[in-house]
C-alpha positions in Angstrom: 19.7 28.1 -6.3 21.9 25.6 -4.6 21.4 23.3 -1.6 24.5 24.9 -0.1 23.5 28.5 -0.6 21.7 30.7 1.8 17.9 30.4 1.3 16.0 33.1 -0.5 13.0 34.1 1.6 9.8 35.9 0.6 8.0 36.5 -2.6 9.7 39.8 -3.4 13.2 38.3 -2.9 12.3 35.2 -5.0 10.9 37.4 -7.8 14.0 39.5 -7.8 16.2 36.4 -8.0 14.3 35.0 -11.0 14.5 38.4 -12.8 18.2 38.5 -12.3 18.6 34.9 -13.7 16.6 35.2 -16.8 17.5 36.8 -20.1 14.4 38.9 -20.4 10.6 38.7 -20.9 11.1 37.2 -24.4 13.1 34.2 -23.1 11.4 31.0 -24.3 11.3 27.8 -22.4 9.4 24.5 -22.0 9.1 22.7 -18.7 7.9 19.1 -18.1 7.4 17.5 -14.7 6.8 14.2 -13.1 5.9 13.6 -9.5 8.3 11.0 -8.2 7.2 10.6 -4.5 4.9 12.1 -1.9 5.1 11.5 1.8 2.8 13.6 4.0 3.7 17.2 3.4 6.8 16.5 1.3 7.0 15.8 -2.5 9.8 15.1 -4.9 9.4 16.2 -8.5 11.6 15.5 -11.6 11.7 18.5 -13.9 13.1 18.9 -17.4 13.5 22.4 -18.7 14.6 23.4 -22.2 15.4 27.1 -22.9 15.3 28.5 -26.4 16.8 31.7 -27.8 18.6 33.8 -27.0 20.6 31.2 -24.9 19.5 27.6 -25.5 20.1 25.2 -22.6 18.7 22.1 -21.0 18.4 21.1 -17.4 17.0 18.2 -15.4 16.3 19.0 -11.8 15.0 17.3 -8.7 12.8 19.4 -6.5 12.0 18.7 -2.9 8.9 20.6 -1.9 7.4 20.8 1.6 3.9 22.3 1.9 2.2 24.1 4.8 -1.3 23.3 6.1 -2.8 25.5 3.4 -1.0 23.7 0.6 1.5 26.5 0.0 5.2 25.9 -0.4 7.1 26.4 2.9 10.4 24.9 1.8 11.9 24.3 -1.6 15.2 22.6 -2.5 16.5 22.3 -6.0 19.1 19.9 -7.3 19.9 21.0 -10.9 21.8 18.9 -13.5 22.8 19.8 -17.1 24.6 18.1 -20.0 28.3 18.0 -19.4 28.0 18.7 -15.7 31.0 16.9 -14.0 30.1 13.9 -11.8 31.5 14.3 -8.3 34.5 12.1 -7.5 33.2 8.8 -6.3 29.7 9.5 -7.7 27.7 7.3 -10.0 29.2 6.4 -13.3 
């Protein structure tokens, strides 16, 4: 969930993480994506997610995805951004 956090490994652990993070099975959201770059087994994707009720929110993320020889994700890194998020000191203005 953060590039500085310990990675979550395995399908069971990832499923448990997502269940803890969401509001429930009735949570609504819309997701759009755009592939920004591909180099060998690594891709960068721009994602926009809009959540509806019960907790409306909007995020724009960059995903860095590395695939194994079978085309399955072996590494995933997410850089989330949201409206009002502070810009780090010295960052882009």
